[in-house]
Biopython code that builds the backbone (N, CA, C, O; Angstrom):
import numpy as np
from Bio.PDB.StructureBuilder import StructureBuilder

atoms = [
    (1, "MET", "N", (101.771, -44.437, 33.809)),
    (1, "MET", "CA", (101.483, -43.186, 34.577)),
    (1, "MET", "C", (100.355, -43.109, 35.725)),
    (1, "MET", "O", (99.196, -43.523, 35.699)),
    (2, "GLN", "N", (101.077, -42.436, 36.756)),
    (2, "GLN", "CA", (100.267, -42.337, 37.696)),
    (2, "GLN", "C", (99.932, -40.406, 38.254)),
    (2, "GLN", "O", (100.370, -39.398, 37.698)),
    (3, "LEU", "N", (99.356, -40.462, 39.047)),
    (3, "LEU", "CA", (98.245, -38.963, 39.340)),
    (3, "LEU", "C", (98.283, -38.883, 40.561)),
    (3, "LEU", "O", (98.021, -39.883, 41.230)),
    (4, "LYS", "N", (98.614, -37.698, 41.153)),
    (4, "LYS", "CA", (98.048, -37.478, 42.653)),
    (4, "LYS", "C", (97.159, -36.229, 42.451)),
    (4, "LYS", "O", (97.616, -35.195, 41.966)),
    (5, "TYR", "N", (95.984, -36.352, 42.808)),
    (5, "TYR", "CA", (95.107, -34.982, 43.053)),
    (5, "TYR", "C", (95.025, -34.498, 44.446)),
    (5, "TYR", "O", (94.842, -35.090, 45.510)),
    (6, "THR", "N", (95.218, -33.201, 44.131)),
    (6, "THR", "CA", (95.093, -32.400, 45.622)),
    (6, "THR", "C", (94.210, -30.949, 45.393)),
    (6, "THR", "O", (94.297, -30.164, 44.449)),
    (7, "SER", "N", (93.576, -30.899, 46.262)),
    (7, "SER", "CA", (92.740, -29.748, 46.268)),
    (7, "SER", "C", (92.674, -29.254, 47.458)),
    (7, "SER", "O", (92.151, -29.807, 48.425)),
    (8, "LYS", "N", (93.395, -27.798, 47.436)),
    (8, "LYS", "CA", (93.396, -27.092, 48.645)),
    (8, "LYS", "C", (92.683, -25.742, 48.584)),
    (8, "LYS", "O", (92.749, -25.053, 47.566)),
    (9, "THR", "N", (91.894, -25.300, 49.841)),
    (9, "THR", "CA", (91.431, -24.193, 50.473)),
    (9, "THR", "C", (92.174, -23.236, 51.079)),
    (9, "THR", "O", (92.953, -23.526, 51.987)),
    (10, "PHE", "N", (92.010, -22.005, 50.641)),
    (10, "PHE", "CA", (92.453, -20.822, 51.234)),
    (10, "PHE", "C", (92.082, -20.305, 52.834)),
    (10, "PHE", "O", (91.211, -19.436, 52.867)),
    (11, "ILE", "N", (92.460, -20.596, 53.736)),
    (11, "ILE", "CA", (92.041, -20.580, 54.709)),
    (11, "ILE", "C", (92.983, -19.945, 55.974)),
    (11, "ILE", "O", (94.142, -20.355, 56.029)),
    (12, "ASP", "N", (92.552, -19.001, 56.950)),
    (12, "ASP", "CA", (93.524, -18.118, 57.707)),
    (12, "ASP", "C", (94.523, -17.631, 57.091)),
    (12, "ASP", "O", (95.587, -17.619, 57.711)),
    (13, "ASP", "N", (94.495, -17.104, 55.743)),
    (13, "ASP", "CA", (95.714, -16.535, 54.919)),
    (13, "ASP", "C", (96.843, -17.827, 54.790)),
    (13, "ASP", "O", (98.014, -17.453, 54.859)),
    (14, "GLU", "N", (96.660, -19.076, 54.638)),
    (14, "GLU", "CA", (97.176, -19.720, 54.082)),
    (14, "GLU", "C", (96.540, -21.047, 53.502)),
    (14, "GLU", "O", (95.495, -21.536, 53.929)),
    (15, "TRP", "N", (97.381, -21.620, 52.370)),
    (15, "TRP", "CA", (96.391, -22.883, 51.691)),
    (15, "TRP", "C", (96.573, -24.236, 52.225)),
    (15, "TRP", "O", (97.636, -24.823, 52.429)),
    (16, "LYS", "N", (95.267, -24.676, 52.438)),
    (16, "LYS", "CA", (95.675, -26.122, 53.535)),
    (16, "LYS", "C", (94.740, -27.019, 52.818)),
    (16, "LYS", "O", (93.575, -26.829, 52.469)),
    (17, "VAL", "N", (95.699, -28.272, 52.648)),
    (17, "VAL", "CA", (94.934, -29.399, 52.043)),
    (17, "VAL", "C", (93.436, -29.715, 52.688)),
    (17, "VAL", "O", (92.965, -29.740, 53.826)),
    (18, "SER", "N", (92.874, -29.976, 51.149)),
    (18, "SER", "CA", (91.288, -30.138, 52.030)),
    (18, "SER", "C", (91.020, -31.707, 51.490)),
    (18, "SER", "O", (90.207, -32.329, 52.172)),
    (19, "PHE", "N", (91.465, -32.251, 50.620)),
    (19, "PHE", "CA", (91.407, -33.552, 49.825)),
    (19, "PHE", "C", (92.503, -33.911, 48.923)),
    (19, "PHE", "O", (92.846, -33.182, 47.992)),
    (20, "GLU", "N", (93.146, -35.227, 49.245)),
    (20, "GLU", "CA", (94.121, -35.242, 48.439)),
    (20, "GLU", "C", (94.295, -37.139, 48.417)),
    (20, "GLU", "O", (94.312, -37.917, 49.371)),
    (21, "THR", "N", (94.387, -37.372, 47.151)),
    (21, "THR", "CA", (94.509, -39.014, 46.827)),
    (21, "THR", "C", (95.698, -39.227, 46.985)),
    (21, "THR", "O", (96.439, -38.246, 46.936)),
    (22, "PRO", "N", (96.307, -40.605, 47.233)),
    (22, "PRO", "CA", (97.612, -41.077, 46.928)),
    (22, "PRO", "C", (97.763, -41.293, 44.992)),
    (22, "PRO", "O", (96.819, -41.301, 44.201)),
    (23, "PHE", "N", (99.097, -41.429, 44.697)),
    (23, "PHE", "CA", (99.028, -41.874, 43.550)),
    (23, "PHE", "C", (98.291, -42.673, 42.825)),
    (23, "PHE", "O", (98.306, -43.844, 43.204)),
    (24, "ILE", "N", (97.405, -42.343, 41.556)),
    (24, "ILE", "CA", (96.286, -43.523, 41.217)),
    (24, "ILE", "C", (96.577, -43.119, 39.560)),
    (24, "ILE", "O", (96.925, -42.068, 39.022)),
    (25, "PRO", "N", (96.147, -44.970, 38.848)),
    (25, "PRO", "CA", (96.086, -44.843, 37.676)),
    (25, "PRO", "C", (95.247, -43.730, 37.158)),
    (25, "PRO", "O", (94.260, -43.340, 37.783)),
    (26, "PHE", "N", (95.641, -43.186, 35.969)),
    (26, "PHE", "CA", (94.794, -42.197, 35.257)),
    (26, "PHE", "C", (94.501, -42.364, 33.874)),
    (26, "PHE", "O", (95.378, -43.132, 33.478)),
    (27, "PHE", "N", (93.791, -42.088, 32.957)),
    (27, "PHE", "CA", (93.762, -42.073, 31.388)),
    (27, "PHE", "C", (94.202, -40.470, 31.064)),
    (27, "PHE", "O", (93.616, -39.618, 31.732)),
    (28, "GLN", "N", (94.908, -40.149, 30.366)),
    (28, "GLN", "CA", (95.179, -38.642, 29.633)),
    (28, "GLN", "C", (95.258, -38.927, 28.410)),
    (28, "GLN", "O", (95.507, -40.053, 27.979)),
    (29, "LYS", "N", (94.987, -37.613, 27.530)),
    (29, "LYS", "CA", (94.639, -37.712, 26.464)),
    (29, "LYS", "C", (94.921, -36.213, 25.921)),
    (29, "LYS", "O", (95.022, -35.430, 26.865)),
    (30, "THR", "N", (95.037, -35.753, 24.965)),
    (30, "THR", "CA", (94.930, -34.433, 24.559)),
    (30, "THR", "C", (93.406, -34.378, 22.925)),
    (30, "THR", "O", (93.085, -35.177, 22.046)),
    (31, "LYS", "N", (92.922, -32.936, 23.343)),
    (31, "LYS", "CA", (91.797, -32.831, 22.247)),
    (31, "LYS", "C", (92.130, -31.338, 21.796)),
    (31, "LYS", "O", (92.288, -30.546, 22.724)),
    (32, "ASP", "N", (92.212, -31.025, 20.969)),
    (32, "ASP", "CA", (92.834, -29.897, 20.395)),
    (32, "ASP", "C", (93.574, -29.370, 21.486)),
    (32, "ASP", "O", (94.436, -30.125, 21.935)),
    (33, "GLU", "N", (93.450, -28.286, 22.008)),
    (33, "GLU", "CA", (94.645, -27.532, 22.994)),
    (33, "GLU", "C", (94.297, -28.130, 24.579)),
    (33, "GLU", "O", (95.080, -27.744, 25.447)),
    (34, "PHE", "N", (93.437, -28.832, 24.916)),
    (34, "PHE", "CA", (92.800, -29.381, 26.138)),
    (34, "PHE", "C", (93.827, -30.685, 26.679)),
    (34, "PHE", "O", (94.259, -31.288, 25.697)),
    (35, "LEU", "N", (94.286, -31.223, 27.891)),
    (35, "LEU", "CA", (94.422, -31.715, 28.584)),
    (35, "LEU", "C", (93.533, -32.720, 29.057)),
    (35, "LEU", "O", (92.725, -32.107, 29.754)),
    (36, "ILE", "N", (93.286, -33.739, 29.058)),
    (36, "ILE", "CA", (92.281, -34.378, 29.305)),
    (36, "ILE", "C", (92.544, -35.719, 30.297)),
    (36, "ILE", "O", (93.023, -36.787, 29.913)),
    (37, "PHE", "N", (92.115, -35.399, 31.654)),
    (37, "PHE", "CA", (92.201, -36.472, 32.988)),
    (37, "PHE", "C", (90.908, -37.314, 32.959)),
    (37, "PHE", "O", (89.736, -36.939, 32.935)),
    (38, "ASP", "N", (91.412, -38.496, 32.969)),
    (38, "ASP", "CA", (90.120, -39.387, 33.616)),
    (38, "ASP", "C", (90.334, -39.935, 34.516)),
    (38, "ASP", "O", (91.293, -40.660, 34.251)),
    (39, "PHE", "N", (89.889, -40.146, 35.996)),
    (39, "PHE", "CA", (90.460, -40.980, 36.897)),
    (39, "PHE", "C", (89.389, -41.593, 38.026)),
    (39, "PHE", "O", (88.182, -41.438, 37.840)),
    (40, "SER", "N", (89.751, -42.104, 38.882)),
    (40, "SER", "CA", (88.852, -42.489, 39.825)),
    (40, "SER", "C", (89.402, -42.093, 41.252)),
    (40, "SER", "O", (90.584, -42.436, 41.215)),
    (41, "ASP", "N", (89.194, -41.656, 42.236)),
    (41, "ASP", "CA", (89.774, -41.505, 43.365)),
    (41, "ASP", "C", (89.415, -42.460, 44.320)),
    (41, "ASP", "O", (88.362, -43.061, 44.104)),
    (42, "GLN", "N", (90.059, -42.740, 45.343)),
    (42, "GLN", "CA", (89.772, -44.094, 46.465)),
    (42, "GLN", "C", (88.526, -44.364, 46.840)),
    (42, "GLN", "O", (88.066, -45.486, 47.053)),
    (43, "ASN", "N", (87.855, -43.119, 46.940)),
    (43, "ASN", "CA", (86.082, -43.215, 47.232)),
    (43, "ASN", "C", (85.430, -43.722, 46.002)),
    (43, "ASN", "O", (84.210, -43.881, 46.040)),
    (44, "SER", "N", (86.179, -44.038, 44.754)),
    (44, "SER", "CA", (85.367, -44.418, 43.376)),
    (44, "SER", "C", (84.478, -43.333, 43.152)),
    (44, "SER", "O", (83.283, -43.444, 42.879)),
    (45, "ASN", "N", (85.208, -42.132, 43.298)),
    (45, "ASN", "CA", (84.407, -40.859, 42.881)),
    (45, "ASN", "C", (84.841, -40.889, 41.663)),
    (45, "ASN", "O", (86.054, -41.097, 41.674)),
    (46, "LEU", "N", (84.298, -40.748, 40.301)),
    (46, "LEU", "CA", (85.002, -40.453, 38.963)),
    (46, "LEU", "C", (84.978, -39.094, 38.872)),
    (46, "LEU", "O", (84.072, -38.378, 39.300)),
    (47, "HIS", "N", (86.339, -38.601, 38.112)),
    (47, "HIS", "CA", (86.703, -37.161, 37.777)),
    (47, "HIS", "C", (87.008, -37.006, 36.564)),
    (47, "HIS", "O", (87.999, -37.606, 36.149)),
    (48, "HIS", "N", (86.250, -36.169, 35.675)),
    (48, "HIS", "CA", (86.837, -35.903, 34.327)),
    (48, "HIS", "C", (87.187, -34.590, 34.479)),
    (48, "HIS", "O", (86.403, -33.931, 35.162)),
    (49, "LEU", "N", (88.308, -33.923, 33.961)),
    (49, "LEU", "CA", (88.845, -32.926, 33.884)),
    (49, "LEU", "C", (89.594, -32.391, 32.598)),
    (49, "LEU", "O", (90.735, -32.787, 32.361)),
    (50, "GLU", "N", (88.994, -31.547, 31.821)),
    (50, "GLU", "CA", (89.571, -30.579, 30.778)),
    (50, "GLU", "C", (90.143, -29.410, 30.925)),
    (50, "GLU", "O", (89.671, -28.347, 31.327)),
    (51, "ILE", "N", (91.416, -29.745, 30.493)),
    (51, "ILE", "CA", (92.058, -28.245, 31.023)),
    (51, "ILE", "C", (92.733, -27.777, 29.804)),
    (51, "ILE", "O", (93.015, -28.593, 28.926)),
    (52, "SER", "N", (92.953, -26.798, 29.704)),
    (52, "SER", "CA", (93.385, -25.829, 28.776)),
    (52, "SER", "C", (94.140, -24.595, 29.571)),
    (52, "SER", "O", (93.834, -24.250, 30.712)),
    (53, "GLU", "N", (95.154, -24.005, 28.792)),
    (53, "GLU", "CA", (95.435, -22.595, 29.371)),
    (53, "GLU", "C", (94.383, -21.435, 29.385)),
    (53, "GLU", "O", (94.723, -20.299, 29.716)),
    (54, "GLU", "N", (93.201, -21.715, 29.050)),
    (54, "GLU", "CA", (92.396, -20.686, 29.351)),
    (54, "GLU", "C", (90.822, -20.984, 29.469)),
    (54, "GLU", "O", (90.007, -20.078, 29.294)),
    (55, "GLU", "N", (90.428, -22.321, 29.781)),
    (55, "GLU", "CA", (89.461, -22.821, 30.201)),
    (55, "GLU", "C", (89.822, -24.190, 30.821)),
    (55, "GLU", "O", (90.656, -25.007, 30.431)),
    (56, "VAL", "N", (88.959, -24.242, 31.924)),
    (56, "VAL", "CA", (89.338, -25.883, 32.874)),
    (56, "VAL", "C", (87.513, -26.323, 32.785)),
    (56, "VAL", "O", (86.591, -25.508, 32.811)),
    (57, "LYS", "N", (87.419, -27.467, 32.704)),
    (57, "LYS", "CA", (85.955, -27.987, 32.795)),
    (57, "LYS", "C", (86.034, -29.108, 33.427)),
    (57, "LYS", "O", (86.862, -29.939, 33.053)),
    (58, "ILE", "N", (85.183, -29.366, 34.523)),
    (58, "ILE", "CA", (85.171, -30.599, 35.481)),
    (58, "ILE", "C", (83.972, -30.907, 35.459)),
    (58, "ILE", "O", (82.927, -30.263, 35.548)),
    (59, "LYS", "N", (84.335, -32.430, 35.273)),
    (59, "LYS", "CA", (82.664, -32.563, 35.819)),
    (59, "LYS", "C", (83.051, -34.091, 36.959)),
    (59, "LYS", "O", (83.639, -35.132, 36.664)),
    (60, "TYR", "N", (82.421, -33.641, 38.324)),
    (60, "TYR", "CA", (82.832, -34.432, 39.170)),
    (60, "TYR", "C", (81.560, -35.425, 39.629)),
    (60, "TYR", "O", (80.645, -34.947, 40.299)),
    (61, "LEU", "N", (81.558, -36.301, 39.380)),
    (61, "LEU", "CA", (79.904, -36.988, 40.164)),
    (61, "LEU", "C", (78.828, -36.789, 39.094)),
    (61, "LEU", "O", (78.854, -37.310, 37.979)),
    (62, "GLN", "N", (77.590, -35.724, 39.709)),
    (62, "GLN", "CA", (76.804, -36.097, 39.253)),
    (62, "GLN", "C", (76.746, -34.342, 38.650)),
    (62, "GLN", "O", (75.920, -33.752, 37.953)),
    (63, "ASN", "N", (77.861, -33.965, 39.210)),
    (63, "ASN", "CA", (77.996, -32.039, 38.934)),
    (63, "ASN", "C", (78.775, -31.847, 37.903)),
    (63, "ASN", "O", (79.810, -32.476, 37.680)),
    (64, "GLU", "N", (78.238, -30.831, 37.126)),
    (64, "GLU", "CA", (79.187, -30.391, 36.039)),
    (64, "GLU", "C", (79.421, -28.870, 36.221)),
    (64, "GLU", "O", (78.570, -27.986, 36.315)),
    (65, "LEU", "N", (80.977, -28.755, 36.253)),
    (65, "LEU", "CA", (81.320, -27.075, 36.838)),
    (65, "LEU", "C", (82.417, -26.830, 35.537)),
    (65, "LEU", "O", (83.462, -27.434, 35.297)),
    (66, "TYR", "N", (81.723, -25.636, 34.753)),
    (66, "TYR", "CA", (82.485, -24.995, 34.013)),
    (66, "TYR", "C", (82.730, -24.054, 34.176)),
    (66, "TYR", "O", (81.823, -23.223, 34.235)),
    (67, "MET", "N", (84.377, -23.572, 34.375)),
    (67, "MET", "CA", (85.156, -22.428, 34.491)),
    (67, "MET", "C", (85.764, -21.783, 33.286)),
    (67, "MET", "O", (86.642, -22.440, 32.727)),
    (68, "ILE", "N", (85.489, -20.742, 32.840)),
    (68, "ILE", "CA", (86.037, -19.880, 31.893)),
    (68, "ILE", "C", (86.622, -18.807, 32.034)),
    (68, "ILE", "O", (86.012, -17.933, 32.649)),
    (69, "LEU", "N", (88.258, -18.448, 31.418)),
    (69, "LEU", "CA", (88.434, -17.057, 32.354)),
    (69, "LEU", "C", (87.805, -16.190, 31.626)),
    (69, "LEU", "O", (87.436, -16.235, 30.452)),
    (70, "ASP", "N", (87.675, -15.036, 32.791)),
    (70, "ASP", "CA", (87.360, -13.602, 32.165)),
    (70, "ASP", "C", (85.697, -13.904, 32.015)),
    (70, "ASP", "O", (84.957, -12.985, 31.666)),
    (71, "GLU", "N", (85.279, -14.962, 32.240)),
    (71, "GLU", "CA", (83.677, -14.987, 32.282)),
    (71, "GLU", "C", (83.328, -15.270, 33.713)),
    (71, "GLU", "O", (84.068, -15.902, 34.468)),
    (72, "ILE", "N", (82.252, -14.808, 34.023)),
    (72, "ILE", "CA", (81.226, -15.386, 35.511)),
    (72, "ILE", "C", (80.571, -16.557, 35.003)),
    (72, "ILE", "O", (79.857, -16.545, 34.000)),
    (73, "THR", "N", (80.873, -17.787, 35.854)),
    (73, "THR", "CA", (80.079, -19.014, 35.548)),
    (73, "THR", "C", (79.521, -19.163, 36.947)),
    (73, "THR", "O", (80.079, -18.973, 38.028)),
    (74, "HIS", "N", (77.951, -19.652, 36.590)),
    (74, "HIS", "CA", (77.054, -19.519, 37.875)),
    (74, "HIS", "C", (76.803, -21.165, 37.776)),
    (74, "HIS", "O", (76.286, -21.848, 36.892)),
    (75, "TRP", "N", (77.421, -21.526, 39.132)),
    (75, "TRP", "CA", (76.968, -22.930, 39.693)),
    (75, "TRP", "C", (76.068, -23.276, 40.505)),
    (75, "TRP", "O", (76.098, -22.646, 41.562)),
    (76, "THR", "N", (74.794, -24.508, 40.352)),
    (76, "THR", "CA", (73.743, -24.281, 40.953)),
    (76, "THR", "C", (74.493, -25.301, 41.901)),
    (76, "THR", "O", (74.896, -26.348, 41.392)),
    (77, "LEU", "N", (74.714, -25.057, 43.290)),
    (77, "LEU", "CA", (75.154, -26.236, 44.227)),
    (77, "LEU", "C", (73.726, -26.993, 45.074)),
    (77, "LEU", "O", (72.886, -26.196, 45.491)),
    (78, "LYS", "N", (73.536, -28.130, 45.255)),
    (78, "LYS", "CA", (72.435, -28.686, 45.883)),
    (78, "LYS", "C", (72.724, -29.503, 47.337)),
    (78, "LYS", "O", (73.125, -30.658, 47.476)),
    (79, "HIS", "N", (72.386, -28.513, 48.363)),
    (79, "HIS", "CA", (72.918, -29.417, 49.656)),
    (79, "HIS", "C", (71.600, -29.758, 50.448)),
    (79, "HIS", "O", (70.595, -29.096, 50.191)),
    (80, "GLU", "N", (71.559, -30.539, 51.194)),
    (80, "GLU", "CA", (70.078, -30.764, 51.827)),
    (80, "GLU", "C", (69.253, -30.265, 51.612)),
    (80, "GLU", "O", (68.729, -29.678, 52.559)),
    (81, "ASN", "N", (68.639, -30.170, 50.349)),
    (81, "ASN", "CA", (67.256, -29.969, 49.414)),
    (81, "ASN", "C", (67.292, -28.895, 49.670)),
    (81, "ASN", "O", (66.349, -28.508, 50.360)),
    (82, "GLN", "N", (68.414, -27.790, 49.254)),
    (82, "GLN", "CA", (68.603, -26.298, 49.076)),
    (82, "GLN", "C", (69.493, -26.181, 48.375)),
    (82, "GLN", "O", (70.597, -26.690, 48.569)),
    (83, "GLU", "N", (69.105, -25.324, 47.203)),
    (83, "GLU", "CA", (70.053, -24.720, 46.511)),
    (83, "GLU", "C", (70.866, -23.729, 46.408)),
    (83, "GLU", "O", (70.231, -22.786, 46.879)),
    (84, "TYR", "N", (71.957, -23.325, 46.058)),
    (84, "TYR", "CA", (72.683, -22.148, 46.355)),
    (84, "TYR", "C", (73.004, -22.058, 45.266)),
    (84, "TYR", "O", (73.294, -23.143, 44.761)),
    (85, "THR", "N", (73.159, -20.551, 44.140)),
    (85, "THR", "CA", (73.942, -20.092, 43.139)),
    (85, "THR", "C", (75.240, -19.578, 43.236)),
    (85, "THR", "O", (75.292, -18.433, 43.685)),
    (86, "LEU", "N", (76.136, -20.025, 42.985)),
    (86, "LEU", "CA", (77.415, -19.516, 43.396)),
    (86, "LEU", "C", (78.151, -19.042, 41.837)),
    (86, "LEU", "O", (77.776, -19.575, 40.793)),
    (87, "ASP", "N", (79.017, -18.191, 41.860)),
    (87, "ASP", "CA", (80.058, -17.002, 41.034)),
    (87, "ASP", "C", (81.049, -17.899, 40.621)),
    (87, "ASP", "O", (81.553, -17.999, 41.739)),
    (88, "LEU", "N", (81.691, -18.580, 39.979)),
    (88, "LEU", "CA", (83.297, -18.771, 40.037)),
    (88, "LEU", "C", (83.944, -18.408, 39.268)),
    (88, "LEU", "O", (83.462, -18.271, 38.143)),
    (89, "PHE", "N", (85.154, -18.123, 39.471)),
    (89, "PHE", "CA", (85.991, -16.987, 38.811)),
    (89, "PHE", "C", (87.358, -18.058, 38.833)),
    (89, "PHE", "O", (87.938, -18.434, 39.852)),
    (90, "LEU", "N", (87.628, -18.359, 37.695)),
    (90, "LEU", "CA", (89.042, -19.146, 37.065)),
    (90, "LEU", "C", (90.163, -17.949, 37.107)),
    (90, "LEU", "O", (90.109, -17.049, 36.269)),
    (91, "TYR", "N", (91.135, -17.972, 38.069)),
    (91, "TYR", "CA", (91.827, -16.654, 38.258)),
    (91, "TYR", "C", (93.508, -17.417, 37.565)),
    (91, "TYR", "O", (94.424, -16.654, 37.257)),
    (92, "GLU", "N", (93.648, -18.899, 37.422)),
    (92, "GLU", "CA", (94.924, -18.971, 37.245)),
    (92, "GLU", "C", (95.049, -20.417, 36.422)),
    (92, "GLU", "O", (94.215, -21.261, 36.751)),
    (93, "VAL", "N", (96.076, -20.818, 35.312)),
    (93, "VAL", "CA", (95.991, -21.661, 34.924)),
    (93, "VAL", "C", (97.481, -21.901, 34.778)),
    (93, "VAL", "O", (98.112, -21.055, 34.145)),
    (94, "SER", "N", (98.147, -22.976, 35.298)),
    (94, "SER", "CA", (99.229, -23.156, 34.733)),
    (94, "SER", "C", (99.579, -24.869, 34.109)),
    (94, "SER", "O", (99.164, -25.835, 34.750)),
    (95, "LEU", "N", (100.223, -25.015, 33.061)),
    (95, "LEU", "CA", (100.386, -26.497, 32.481)),
    (95, "LEU", "C", (101.915, -26.969, 32.218)),
    (95, "LEU", "O", (102.630, -26.471, 31.348)),
    (96, "GLY", "N", (102.213, -27.757, 32.889)),
    (96, "GLY", "CA", (103.502, -28.208, 33.068)),
    (96, "GLY", "C", (103.432, -29.675, 32.594)),
    (96, "GLY", "O", (102.379, -30.296, 32.443)),
    (97, "LEU", "N", (105.135, -30.338, 32.294)),
    (97, "LEU", "CA", (105.195, -31.810, 32.194)),
    (97, "LEU", "C", (104.608, -32.732, 33.025)),
    (97, "LEU", "O", (103.937, -33.739, 32.800)),
    (98, "SER", "N", (104.958, -32.236, 33.949)),
    (98, "SER", "CA", (104.558, -33.340, 35.240)),
    (98, "SER", "C", (104.026, -33.046, 36.208)),
    (98, "SER", "O", (104.121, -33.776, 37.194)),
    (99, "GLU", "N", (102.968, -31.364, 36.250)),
    (99, "GLU", "CA", (102.589, -30.920, 37.062)),
    (99, "GLU", "C", (101.699, -29.730, 36.342)),
    (99, "GLU", "O", (102.094, -28.894, 35.530)),
    (100, "VAL", "N", (99.842, -29.986, 37.107)),
    (100, "VAL", "CA", (98.819, -28.919, 36.485)),
    (100, "VAL", "C", (98.475, -27.931, 37.785)),
    (100, "VAL", "O", (98.580, -28.479, 38.882)),
    (101, "ASN", "N", (98.250, -27.144, 37.777)),
    (101, "ASN", "CA", (97.556, -26.163, 38.577)),
    (101, "ASN", "C", (96.648, -25.346, 38.311)),
    (101, "ASN", "O", (96.921, -24.552, 37.411)),
    (102, "PHE", "N", (95.468, -25.247, 38.872)),
    (102, "PHE", "CA", (94.625, -24.087, 38.497)),
    (102, "PHE", "C", (93.834, -23.690, 40.067)),
    (102, "PHE", "O", (93.692, -24.410, 41.055)),
    (103, "LYS", "N", (93.419, -22.309, 39.843)),
    (103, "LYS", "CA", (92.598, -21.795, 41.117)),
    (103, "LYS", "C", (91.268, -21.244, 40.691)),
    (103, "LYS", "O", (90.908, -20.753, 39.621)),
    (104, "TYR", "N", (90.643, -21.458, 41.809)),
    (104, "TYR", "CA", (89.586, -20.528, 41.257)),
    (104, "TYR", "C", (88.555, -20.203, 42.609)),
    (104, "TYR", "O", (88.169, -21.027, 43.438)),
    (105, "GLU", "N", (88.344, -19.214, 42.571)),
    (105, "GLU", "CA", (87.335, -18.628, 43.412)),
    (105, "GLU", "C", (85.325, -18.864, 43.377)),
    (105, "GLU", "O", (84.608, -18.913, 42.377)),
    (106, "MET", "N", (84.944, -18.956, 44.746)),
    (106, "MET", "CA", (83.522, -19.170, 44.799)),
    (106, "MET", "C", (83.115, -17.677, 45.443)),
    (106, "MET", "O", (83.793, -17.106, 46.297)),
    (107, "GLN", "N", (81.873, -17.159, 44.866)),
    (107, "GLN", "CA", (81.556, -16.064, 44.941)),
    (107, "GLN", "C", (80.020, -16.120, 45.323)),
    (107, "GLN", "O", (79.357, -17.053, 44.870)),
    (108, "ASN", "N", (79.489, -15.277, 46.042)),
    (108, "ASN", "CA", (78.069, -14.884, 46.424)),
    (108, "ASN", "C", (77.562, -13.935, 46.594)),
    (108, "ASN", "O", (77.247, -13.606, 47.737)),
    (109, "GLN", "N", (77.274, -13.075, 45.410)),
    (109, "GLN", "CA", (76.669, -11.852, 45.363)),
    (109, "GLN", "C", (78.004, -10.825, 45.792)),
    (109, "GLN", "O", (77.876, -9.800, 46.461)),
    (110, "GLY", "N", (79.500, -11.426, 45.163)),
    (110, "GLY", "CA", (80.468, -10.508, 45.282)),
    (110, "GLY", "C", (81.099, -10.914, 46.228)),
    (110, "GLY", "O", (82.291, -10.616, 46.164)),
    (111, "GLN", "N", (80.754, -11.573, 47.241)),
    (111, "GLN", "CA", (81.641, -12.050, 48.710)),
    (111, "GLN", "C", (82.104, -13.204, 48.338)),
    (111, "GLN", "O", (81.391, -14.148, 47.997)),
    (112, "VAL", "N", (83.444, -13.209, 48.383)),
    (112, "VAL", "CA", (84.330, -14.475, 48.154)),
    (112, "VAL", "C", (83.921, -15.487, 49.283)),
    (112, "VAL", "O", (83.855, -15.234, 50.486)),
    (113, "LEU", "N", (83.662, -16.669, 48.667)),
    (113, "LEU", "CA", (83.086, -17.646, 49.938)),
    (113, "LEU", "C", (84.571, -18.819, 50.282)),
    (113, "LEU", "O", (84.884, -19.339, 51.353)),
    (114, "GLN", "N", (85.243, -18.937, 48.914)),
    (114, "GLN", "CA", (86.256, -19.972, 49.014)),
    (114, "GLN", "C", (87.285, -19.582, 48.048)),
    (114, "GLN", "O", (87.030, -18.844, 47.097)),
    (115, "ARG", "N", (88.341, -20.025, 48.259)),
    (115, "ARG", "CA", (89.312, -20.287, 47.181)),
    (115, "ARG", "C", (89.833, -21.397, 47.429)),
    (115, "ARG", "O", (90.139, -21.910, 48.506)),
    (116, "VAL", "N", (89.962, -21.899, 45.974)),
    (116, "VAL", "CA", (90.280, -23.463, 45.893)),
    (116, "VAL", "C", (91.838, -23.487, 45.061)),
    (116, "VAL", "O", (92.188, -22.372, 44.673)),
    (117, "TRP", "N", (92.542, -24.329, 44.834)),
    (117, "TRP", "CA", (93.466, -24.600, 44.635)),
    (117, "TRP", "C", (93.689, -26.130, 43.930)),
    (117, "TRP", "O", (94.154, -27.019, 44.643)),
    (118, "ILE", "N", (93.376, -26.393, 42.632)),
    (118, "ILE", "CA", (93.851, -27.886, 42.367)),
    (118, "ILE", "C", (94.869, -28.404, 41.649)),
    (118, "ILE", "O", (94.999, -27.978, 40.502)),
    (119, "ASN", "N", (95.672, -29.274, 42.071)),
    (119, "ASN", "CA", (97.210, -29.542, 41.924)),
    (119, "ASN", "C", (96.935, -30.786, 41.340)),
    (119, "ASN", "O", (96.054, -31.461, 41.872)),
    (120, "LEU", "N", (97.597, -31.289, 40.209)),
    (120, "LEU", "CA", (97.543, -32.813, 39.497)),
    (120, "LEU", "C", (99.028, -32.825, 39.176)),
    (120, "LEU", "O", (99.613, -32.090, 38.380)),
    (121, "THR", "N", (99.580, -33.881, 40.007)),
    (121, "THR", "CA", (100.800, -34.236, 40.048)),
    (121, "THR", "C", (101.294, -35.518, 39.116)),
    (121, "THR", "O", (100.670, -36.517, 39.475)),
    (122, "LEU", "N", (102.176, -35.795, 38.082)),
    (122, "LEU", "CA", (102.004, -36.838, 37.391)),
    (122, "LEU", "C", (103.372, -37.429, 37.368)),
    (122, "LEU", "O", (104.422, -36.814, 37.186)),
    (123, "GLN", "N", (103.187, -38.962, 37.618)),
    (123, "GLN", "CA", (104.339, -39.589, 37.917)),
    (123, "GLN", "C", (104.410, -40.930, 37.215)),
    (123, "GLN", "O", (103.565, -41.816, 37.345)),
    (124, "LYS", "N", (105.655, -41.008, 36.348)),
    (124, "LYS", "CA", (105.812, -42.310, 35.498)),
    (124, "LYS", "C", (106.057, -43.154, 36.065)),
    (124, "LYS", "O", (106.209, -44.244, 35.514)),
]
sb = StructureBuilder()
sb.init_structure("model")
sb.init_model(0)
sb.init_chain("A")
sb.init_seg("    ")
for serial, (resi, resn, name, xyz) in enumerate(atoms, 1):
    if name == "N":
        sb.init_residue(resn, " ", resi, " ")
    sb.init_atom(name, np.array(xyz, "f"), 0.0, 1.0, " ", f" {name:<3s}", serial, name[0])
structure = sb.get_structure()
């Protein structure tokens, strides 16, 4: 099995690819109702995703990002010695046999900063 990981951001009223891997090997398992994906992208960044119909958990490098439907999740982003606290809202999840999608938006004090769409395409 191979996996293609695509991240898109919503810019100028359309979804534009911001990051994409070629098809890469990955490890998949299930736990309770979660699909679990572990993979390393072409830049050797490690990704660990746990996805269910109601919750997405991402561990990416040293940051942990947890998003739960219907709850505000606060995520502290560190950038160039400054810290920003963002509110993350997971608003769409679809789990298919060969494709997984989820969308979330980042807000700061009620203002939407960015909308992100993650697509995982599976290939045998």
